[in-house]
C-alpha positions in Angstrom: 7.7 0.3 36.5 7.0 -0.2 32.8 3.5 0.8 31.8 1.4 -1.3 29.6 0.6 0.0 26.1 -2.6 1.9 25.5 -5.5 0.5 23.5 -7.6 3.4 22.2 -11.3 3.0 22.6 -13.7 5.2 20.6 -12.1 8.1 18.9 -9.8 8.9 21.8 -8.0 12.1 22.1 -6.0 11.6 18.9 -8.9 10.5 16.8 -8.0 6.8 16.2 -11.0 4.9 15.1 -12.2 2.0 17.2 -12.2 -0.3 14.1 -10.0 0.3 11.2 -12.3 0.1 8.2 -11.2 -0.7 4.7 -10.1 2.3 2.8 -12.4 3.0 -0.2 -10.7 2.3 -3.4 -10.4 4.9 -6.1 -12.6 4.2 -9.0 -10.5 2.4 -11.6 -12.0 4.5 -14.4 -10.8 7.6 -12.6 -7.3 6.2 -12.3 -7.3 5.4 -16.0 -8.5 8.9 -16.9 -5.6 10.6 -15.1 -2.8 11.6 -17.5 0.4 9.6 -16.8 2.5 12.6 -15.8 -0.2 14.6 -14.0 0.5 15.3 -10.3 -1.5 13.2 -7.8 -2.4 16.3 -5.8 -2.2 20.1 -6.7 0.7 20.6 -4.2 2.6 17.3 -4.7 5.6 17.7 -7.0 7.1 14.5 -8.4 10.9 14.4 -9.2 11.3 11.5 -11.6 14.2 9.1 -11.5 16.1 10.7 -8.7 19.7 9.5 -8.9 21.7 8.4 -5.9 25.5 8.4 -5.5 25.2 5.4 -3.1 22.7 3.0 -4.6 22.3 1.8 -8.2 18.6 2.2 -8.6 17.0 5.5 -9.5 13.6 6.3 -7.9 10.9 8.9 -7.9 10.8 11.5 -5.0 7.5 13.1 -4.3 7.2 16.3 -2.3 4.0 17.6 -0.7 4.0 21.3 0.3 1.4 22.6 2.8 -1.5 25.0 2.2 -0.2 28.5 1.9 3.3 27.5 0.7 3.2 29.6 -2.5 1.4 32.5 -0.7 4.0 32.9 2.0 7.3 32.9 0.2 9.3 34.0 3.2 8.2 31.1 5.4 10.2 27.9 6.0 8.9 24.5 7.1 9.8 21.4 9.0 10.1 18.2 6.9 8.9 14.6 7.3 10.6 12.1 5.1 8.6 8.9 4.4 9.7 5.6 2.8 7.7 3.6 0.3 6.8 6.8 -1.6 4.7 5.0 -4.2 2.0 4.3 -1.6 1.6 7.7 -0.1 0.0 10.0 -2.6 -0.7 8.5 -6.0 -3.4 5.7 -6.6 -1.7 4.9 -9.9 1.6 3.8 -8.3 0.4 2.3 -5.0 1.1 -1.3 -4.1 -2.6 -2.0 -4.3 -3.8 0.2 -7.2 -6.3 2.7 -6.0 -5.3 2.5 -2.3 -2.8 5.0 -0.8 -2.0 6.5 2.6 -3.9 9.6 1.5 -1.0 11.6 3.0 -1.7 14.9 1.1 -5.4 14.9 1.8 -4.9 14.1 5.5 -2.1 16.6 5.9 -4.3 19.3 4.3 -7.1 18.5 6.8 -5.1 18.6 10.0 -3.0 21.6 9.0 -6.0 23.6 8.0 -7.8 22.7 11.3 -4.8 24.0 13.2 -4.0 20.6 14.8 -0.6 20.2 13.0 2.2 22.6 12.2 2.4 23.2 8.5 5.1 20.9 7.1 6.7 19.5 3.9 6.3 15.8 3.4 8.8 13.9 1.2 8.0 10.4 -0.2 11.0 8.4 -1.3 9.9 5.6 -3.6 11.2 2.1 -2.7 13.5 0.3 -5.2 11.2 -2.6 -5.9 13.1 -5.9 -5.7 15.8 -4.1 -3.7 13.4 -2.8 -1.1 14.1 -5.6 1.4 17.8 -5.1 1.3 17.6 -1.3 1.6 15.2 -1.3 4.5 17.0 -3.9 6.6 19.9 -2.9 8.9 21.5 -6.3 9.3 22.0 -9.3 7.0 19.8 -12.3 7.7 21.5 -15.6 6.9 18.3 -16.9 5.1 16.8 -13.7 3.6 19.9 -11.5 2.9 19.4 -7.8 3.2 21.5 -5.4 5.3 21.9 -2.4 3.0 20.2 0.1 5.3 23.4 2.0 5.8 23.7 2.7 2.1 20.0 3.7 2.0 20.7 6.0 4.9 23.5 7.7 2.9 21.1 8.2 0.0 18.8 10.0 2.4 21.4 12.1 4.2 23.8 13.0 1.4 21.5 12.9 -1.7 17.8 13.5 -0.8 18.1 15.9 2.2 20.5 18.4 0.3 18.2 18.2 -2.8 15.2 19.1 -0.7 17.0 21.9 1.1 18.1 23.3 -2.2 14.7 23.3 -3.9 12.3 23.9 -1.0 12.0 26.2 1.9 12.9 24.0 4.8 13.8 24.8 8.4 17.4 24.0 9.4 18.1 21.9 12.5 17.5 18.5 13.8 14.4 19.6 15.7 12.7 20.2 12.3 13.3 16.9 10.6 11.3 13.7 10.9 11.5 10.2 9.3 8.8 7.6 9.0 7.6 4.4 7.4 5.7 1.1 8.0 6.6 -2.5 8.2 10.2 -2.8 7.0 9.9 1.0 6.5 9.2 1.3 10.2 12.2 -0.9 11.0 14.6 1.2 8.9 13.1 4.4 10.4 14.0 3.4 13.9 17.4 2.2 12.8 18.3 5.3 11.0 16.8 7.5 13.7 19.1 6.0 16.2 22.0 6.1 13.8 21.5 9.8 12.9 20.1 11.4 16.0 21.8 14.6 15.0 19.6 14.6 11.8 16.2 13.3 12.8 14.3 14.1 15.9 10.8 12.8 15.1 10.2 9.2 14.1 7.1 7.5 12.8 7.6 3.8 13.5 4.4 2.2 12.1 3.8 -1.6 12.3 7.6 -2.2 12.4 9.1 -5.5 11.3 10.7 -6.1 14.7 11.0 -9.8 13.7 13.8 -9.2 11.2 16.9 -11.2 11.9 15.9 -12.5 15.4 14.7 -9.1 16.6 18.1 -7.5 16.0 16.6 -4.0 16.3 15.9 -4.6 20.0 19.6 -5.2 20.6 20.3 -2.1 18.6 18.1 0.0 20.9 19.9 -1.4 23.9 23.3 -0.6 22.3 22.6 2.9 21.1 20.0 4.4 23.5 22.4 4.9 26.3 24.6 7.0 24.0 21.9 9.5 22.9 22.3 13.0 24.1 18.7 13.8 23.0 16.1 11.1 22.4 14.0 11.4 19.3 10.3 11.8 19.7 8.7 8.5 18.6 5.3 7.5 17.4 5.0 3.7 17.6 2.0 1.7 16.5 0.7 -1.7 15.7 -2.7 -3.1 14.8 -4.2 -5.8 16.9 -5.2 -7.7 13.8 -1.6 -7.9 12.6 -1.0 -11.2 14.4 0.1 -12.3 17.9 3.8 -12.4 17.1 3.7 -8.8 15.6 1.9 -7.6 18.7 4.3 -9.3 21.1 7.3 -8.0 19.2 6.0 -4.4 19.2 5.1 -4.6 22.9 8.7 -5.7 23.5 10.1 -2.8 21.6 7.9 -0.4 23.5 9.1 -1.8 26.8 12.7 -1.5 25.7 12.2 2.2 24.7 10.5 2.9 28.0 13.3 1.2 29.9 15.8 3.5 28.2 13.9 6.6 29.3 11.3 7.3 26.6 8.2 8.6 28.4 4.7 7.8 27.4 2.9 10.9 26.1 6.0 13.0 26.4 8.4 11.7 23.7 6.8 8.3 23.0 3.2 7.5 21.9 2.6 3.7 21.6 -0.8 2.8 20.0 -2.2 -0.7 19.8 -5.0 0.0 17.3 -8.1 -2.2 17.6 -8.9 -3.8 14.3 -5.7 -2.4 12.7 -4.3 -4.5 9.9 -1.0 -4.6 8.1 -1.8 -2.6 4.9 -2.1 0.8 3.3 -5.8 1.2 4.4 -4.8 0.8 8.0 -1.8 3.1 7.8 -3.8 5.7 6.1 -6.1 5.9 9.2 -3.0 6.5 11.4 -1.5 9.4 9.4 -3.5 12.1 11.1 -2.9 11.0 14.7 0.8 10.4 13.9 1.2 13.9 12.5 -0.6 15.4 15.5 1.9 13.8 17.9 5.0 14.4 15.9 4.3 17.9 14.6 1.9 19.6 17.0 1.2 23.3 16.3 3.9 25.7 17.5 3.1 27.5 20.8 3.9 31.1 21.3 
């Protein structure tokens, strides 16, 4: 029997707030005072205009390294790759200026508290007007798109080798995650099922299940049975994102459970009370997502 999704009340065991409150905007004067090329965080390194061999548009790649990275030169770390890199760290580049996912600050807090394994987080900036095409796995007859396979090659053959060459990362599928929201959540699930030998931890946040008549649900049905090892999946949606979005994400959750994903074991589905479809809401979910996907190592 398929279980109904959970709705967190109060803080819950993963610390989701009952009501997603608006994220405080950074003071515009503070944004203006930041030098254009200064890092958004002391341990976020920005690689400008990263070039791909598979897509025509260069983009910035931002890399967060955890507390203690420089002090422990012999240690290697798991990696989480996140889409829409403009919105993760830097209030100067975010979709709504001043509002970000606050990934670096949140990661610092949950790592230093011992709730999350220290990890590297890589933000790959989207390509602006090409974002829809790159983040969609199939072509819609009205909206176009369908370049997710090319974007996947950018990740697998360009970004991952670059990160492995320049940062101390742990080898192996068990140490690599992928995540994003909206169309970024859609492409995360698609690439996670396309490259199960590369990514074992997926953050599928407010996914655009609606794309091309819910083609991602058919993809789950097609590929899940062929998986040798299922990736660990964080799936979420805010209950203020609209009835259709809720229904679509509920459907996706049921399909995953039907194919063997188990609630609390390798699947955590959160219907977040008051959660909206924006950076402020996703910022509130970063900590719980990291706790589920990258729990501290046990000895």
